[in-house]
C-alpha beads as a LAMMPS data file, in Angstrom:
LAMMPS data file: protein, C-alpha beads

206 atoms
205 bonds

1 atom types
1 bond types

-500.0 500.0 xlo xhi
-500.0 500.0 ylo yhi
-500.0 500.0 zlo zhi

Masses

1 110.0

Atoms # bond

1 1 1 284.284 229.248 335.713
2 1 1 287.440 229.815 333.661
3 1 1 288.888 233.297 333.346
4 1 1 289.800 234.900 330.046
5 1 1 293.416 234.000 330.890
6 1 1 292.477 230.313 331.008
7 1 1 290.628 230.479 327.696
8 1 1 293.377 232.275 325.819
9 1 1 296.159 230.379 327.519
10 1 1 294.563 227.058 326.742
11 1 1 294.393 228.019 323.077
12 1 1 298.090 228.785 323.080
13 1 1 297.550 232.543 322.520
14 1 1 299.364 235.232 324.494
15 1 1 297.041 237.377 326.637
16 1 1 297.632 241.094 325.949
17 1 1 295.182 242.267 328.660
18 1 1 295.303 242.044 332.432
19 1 1 292.191 241.665 334.571
20 1 1 292.585 245.339 335.502
21 1 1 292.594 246.336 331.808
22 1 1 289.396 244.368 331.207
23 1 1 287.718 245.926 334.267
24 1 1 288.597 249.425 333.012
25 1 1 287.268 248.595 329.550
26 1 1 284.005 247.305 331.026
27 1 1 283.549 250.534 333.011
28 1 1 284.193 252.604 329.887
29 1 1 281.537 250.665 327.963
30 1 1 279.039 251.138 330.815
31 1 1 279.707 254.896 330.836
32 1 1 279.262 255.147 327.055
33 1 1 275.983 253.198 327.062
34 1 1 274.638 255.195 330.012
35 1 1 275.519 258.490 328.318
36 1 1 273.845 257.337 325.113
37 1 1 270.647 256.354 326.912
38 1 1 270.491 259.558 328.962
39 1 1 271.707 262.184 326.516
40 1 1 271.652 260.594 323.067
41 1 1 274.561 259.326 321.044
42 1 1 277.269 261.696 319.843
43 1 1 277.628 262.127 316.070
44 1 1 279.867 259.520 314.462
45 1 1 283.371 260.754 313.535
46 1 1 284.017 261.513 309.882
47 1 1 284.588 258.322 307.949
48 1 1 282.724 256.078 310.384
49 1 1 279.266 254.566 310.113
50 1 1 276.351 256.662 311.450
51 1 1 274.859 255.651 314.776
52 1 1 271.352 254.262 315.166
53 1 1 270.313 257.694 316.472
54 1 1 271.774 259.435 313.410
55 1 1 269.943 257.040 311.104
56 1 1 266.640 257.684 312.883
57 1 1 267.079 261.456 312.502
58 1 1 267.887 261.107 308.798
59 1 1 264.901 258.822 308.228
60 1 1 262.607 261.248 310.038
61 1 1 263.821 264.180 307.918
62 1 1 263.257 262.165 304.730
63 1 1 259.786 261.085 305.839
64 1 1 258.884 264.647 306.870
65 1 1 259.930 266.018 303.478
66 1 1 257.876 263.363 301.702
67 1 1 254.786 264.195 303.776
68 1 1 255.010 267.837 302.684
69 1 1 255.138 266.767 299.023
70 1 1 251.818 264.966 299.363
71 1 1 249.205 266.428 297.030
72 1 1 246.862 267.200 299.935
73 1 1 249.475 268.641 302.332
74 1 1 248.530 272.294 301.884
75 1 1 244.817 271.488 302.088
76 1 1 245.232 269.600 305.353
77 1 1 247.357 272.349 306.921
78 1 1 244.733 274.884 305.864
79 1 1 241.974 272.817 307.469
80 1 1 244.017 272.518 310.658
81 1 1 244.503 276.297 310.697
82 1 1 240.782 276.989 310.355
83 1 1 239.208 274.122 312.302
84 1 1 242.036 272.963 314.579
85 1 1 241.106 269.276 314.392
86 1 1 242.665 267.822 311.223
87 1 1 244.957 264.916 312.226
88 1 1 246.617 264.744 308.799
89 1 1 247.139 268.502 308.911
90 1 1 248.766 268.167 312.317
91 1 1 251.032 265.402 310.947
92 1 1 252.190 267.565 308.061
93 1 1 252.487 270.751 310.116
94 1 1 254.646 268.864 312.631
95 1 1 256.810 267.541 309.806
96 1 1 257.310 271.073 308.488
97 1 1 258.286 272.338 311.951
98 1 1 260.787 269.502 312.317
99 1 1 262.453 270.421 309.030
100 1 1 262.926 274.045 310.125
101 1 1 264.292 272.993 313.548
102 1 1 261.195 273.871 315.589
103 1 1 261.465 270.521 317.356
104 1 1 259.296 271.265 320.410
105 1 1 256.420 272.399 318.222
106 1 1 256.870 269.365 315.970
107 1 1 256.632 267.007 318.939
108 1 1 253.463 268.746 320.178
109 1 1 251.632 268.404 316.857
110 1 1 252.782 264.827 316.286
111 1 1 251.412 263.974 319.727
112 1 1 248.199 265.848 318.917
113 1 1 247.778 263.743 315.760
114 1 1 248.853 260.476 317.385
115 1 1 246.404 261.168 320.211
116 1 1 243.502 260.656 317.804
117 1 1 244.975 257.490 316.328
118 1 1 247.270 258.586 313.491
119 1 1 249.842 255.789 313.219
120 1 1 252.278 257.721 311.017
121 1 1 252.471 260.472 313.633
122 1 1 253.180 257.841 316.279
123 1 1 255.929 256.431 314.077
124 1 1 257.385 259.936 313.630
125 1 1 257.496 260.245 317.426
126 1 1 259.264 256.871 317.578
127 1 1 261.962 258.168 315.212
128 1 1 262.117 261.528 317.018
129 1 1 262.810 259.978 320.416
130 1 1 265.130 257.365 318.950
131 1 1 267.208 260.108 317.335
132 1 1 267.587 261.684 320.781
133 1 1 268.525 258.428 322.506
134 1 1 265.247 258.391 324.485
135 1 1 264.722 254.685 324.050
136 1 1 261.820 254.173 326.455
137 1 1 259.741 256.867 324.730
138 1 1 260.802 255.530 321.326
139 1 1 259.591 252.039 322.242
140 1 1 256.286 253.438 323.546
141 1 1 255.489 255.198 320.273
142 1 1 256.598 252.234 318.168
143 1 1 254.078 250.104 320.041
144 1 1 251.374 252.751 319.593
145 1 1 252.045 252.902 315.843
146 1 1 251.760 249.116 315.615
147 1 1 248.455 248.941 317.503
148 1 1 246.604 251.825 315.785
149 1 1 244.072 250.895 313.111
150 1 1 245.287 253.510 310.631
151 1 1 248.085 252.635 308.149
152 1 1 251.618 253.866 308.826
153 1 1 254.094 255.078 306.234
154 1 1 257.341 253.378 307.275
155 1 1 259.507 254.018 304.227
156 1 1 258.902 256.969 301.889
157 1 1 259.423 256.544 298.131
158 1 1 262.743 257.242 296.445
159 1 1 264.442 260.545 297.284
160 1 1 262.939 263.630 295.742
161 1 1 263.937 267.276 295.787
162 1 1 263.287 268.932 299.151
163 1 1 261.170 272.004 299.667
164 1 1 263.397 275.040 300.187
165 1 1 263.873 275.173 303.958
166 1 1 264.787 278.853 304.108
167 1 1 261.494 279.741 302.423
168 1 1 259.664 277.629 304.984
169 1 1 261.569 279.265 307.849
170 1 1 260.529 282.687 306.574
171 1 1 256.873 281.608 306.508
172 1 1 257.102 280.067 309.967
173 1 1 258.499 283.293 311.442
174 1 1 255.089 284.898 310.917
175 1 1 253.186 282.305 312.946
176 1 1 251.651 282.967 316.347
177 1 1 253.123 281.212 319.369
178 1 1 251.214 279.661 322.259
179 1 1 252.597 278.587 325.619
180 1 1 251.097 275.259 326.664
181 1 1 252.817 274.965 330.009
182 1 1 250.359 272.516 331.555
183 1 1 251.432 269.967 328.937
184 1 1 255.125 270.612 329.405
185 1 1 255.563 272.781 326.298
186 1 1 256.791 276.361 326.427
187 1 1 256.698 277.166 322.694
188 1 1 254.001 275.831 320.364
189 1 1 253.493 277.414 316.954
190 1 1 249.987 277.674 315.519
191 1 1 249.292 276.936 311.819
192 1 1 247.961 279.711 309.590
193 1 1 246.491 280.008 306.094
194 1 1 249.498 281.871 304.698
195 1 1 251.682 278.892 305.586
196 1 1 249.381 276.490 303.742
197 1 1 249.503 278.789 300.699
198 1 1 253.305 278.857 300.845
199 1 1 253.518 275.054 301.014
200 1 1 251.373 274.819 297.896
201 1 1 253.516 277.386 296.043
202 1 1 256.754 275.650 296.946
203 1 1 255.613 272.133 296.048
204 1 1 254.174 273.276 292.714
205 1 1 257.479 274.968 291.874
206 1 1 259.450 271.690 292.150

Bonds

1 1 1 2
2 1 2 3
3 1 3 4
4 1 4 5
5 1 5 6
6 1 6 7
7 1 7 8
8 1 8 9
9 1 9 10
10 1 10 11
11 1 11 12
12 1 12 13
13 1 13 14
14 1 14 15
15 1 15 16
16 1 16 17
17 1 17 18
18 1 18 19
19 1 19 20
20 1 20 21
21 1 21 22
22 1 22 23
23 1 23 24
24 1 24 25
25 1 25 26
26 1 26 27
27 1 27 28
28 1 28 29
29 1 29 30
30 1 30 31
31 1 31 32
32 1 32 33
33 1 33 34
34 1 34 35
35 1 35 36
36 1 36 37
37 1 37 38
38 1 38 39
39 1 39 40
40 1 40 41
41 1 41 42
42 1 42 43
43 1 43 44
44 1 44 45
45 1 45 46
46 1 46 47
47 1 47 48
48 1 48 49
49 1 49 50
50 1 50 51
51 1 51 52
52 1 52 53
53 1 53 54
54 1 54 55
55 1 55 56
56 1 56 57
57 1 57 58
58 1 58 59
59 1 59 60
60 1 60 61
61 1 61 62
62 1 62 63
63 1 63 64
64 1 64 65
65 1 65 66
66 1 66 67
67 1 67 68
68 1 68 69
69 1 69 70
70 1 70 71
71 1 71 72
72 1 72 73
73 1 73 74
74 1 74 75
75 1 75 76
76 1 76 77
77 1 77 78
78 1 78 79
79 1 79 80
80 1 80 81
81 1 81 82
82 1 82 83
83 1 83 84
84 1 84 85
85 1 85 86
86 1 86 87
87 1 87 88
88 1 88 89
89 1 89 90
90 1 90 91
91 1 91 92
92 1 92 93
93 1 93 94
94 1 94 95
95 1 95 96
96 1 96 97
97 1 97 98
98 1 98 99
99 1 99 100
100 1 100 101
101 1 101 102
102 1 102 103
103 1 103 104
104 1 104 105
105 1 105 106
106 1 106 107
107 1 107 108
108 1 108 109
109 1 109 110
110 1 110 111
111 1 111 112
112 1 112 113
113 1 113 114
114 1 114 115
115 1 115 116
116 1 116 117
117 1 117 118
118 1 118 119
119 1 119 120
120 1 120 121
121 1 121 122
122 1 122 123
123 1 123 124
124 1 124 125
125 1 125 126
126 1 126 127
127 1 127 128
128 1 128 129
129 1 129 130
130 1 130 131
131 1 131 132
132 1 132 133
133 1 133 134
134 1 134 135
135 1 135 136
136 1 136 137
137 1 137 138
138 1 138 139
139 1 139 140
140 1 140 141
141 1 141 142
142 1 142 143
143 1 143 144
144 1 144 145
145 1 145 146
146 1 146 147
147 1 147 148
148 1 148 149
149 1 149 150
150 1 150 151
151 1 151 152
152 1 152 153
153 1 153 154
154 1 154 155
155 1 155 156
156 1 156 157
157 1 157 158
158 1 158 159
159 1 159 160
160 1 160 161
161 1 161 162
162 1 162 163
163 1 163 164
164 1 164 165
165 1 165 166
166 1 166 167
167 1 167 168
168 1 168 169
169 1 169 170
170 1 170 171
171 1 171 172
172 1 172 173
173 1 173 174
174 1 174 175
175 1 175 176
176 1 176 177
177 1 177 178
178 1 178 179
179 1 179 180
180 1 180 181
181 1 181 182
182 1 182 183
183 1 183 184
184 1 184 185
185 1 185 186
186 1 186 187
187 1 187 188
188 1 188 189
189 1 189 190
190 1 190 191
191 1 191 192
192 1 192 193
193 1 193 194
194 1 194 195
195 1 195 196
196 1 196 197
197 1 197 198
198 1 198 199
199 1 199 200
200 1 200 201
201 1 201 202
202 1 202 203
203 1 203 204
204 1 204 205
205 1 205 206
């Protein structure tokens, strides 16, 4: 097999790299890919294109905001608060928690909803893990979303004004917290009626 020197030399081009340079470059690429897979990609420098992980996080935030604008969002969250079994309420409650940076709670409620077959929740988990560089988990939830019978919302409609996040954070601060250690969660927020009322007030005000 010809070396890179043979290929470039045969084409009449000077070779600016030695074999040692190429070996060092290969090791650097391996380190970068390994770090991305284990810890997630670092944010792209200003002026450069966003990474795949950045794009997944942005798409998840946009989808989460759209789900809270749905006409039945407050009703579903209210039903989840009172009955504890509404899969669409869990989807929307998880989306709200994601938007106010309660990521562990968001993951719990998306998994709760996906566990009863909600494909959009499974897709949200795909984006969540992809944004963190957890590619194996991202692939798992993408497959789940594709095999569920329920429809999945892949792309929300055109951008619309977001619910005021600070108002949501204030409402979330009044929620009770459970520790669900046997499932690997240390902080899981529980939905409440006052939160459903606040969602309705905020969406009607837009």
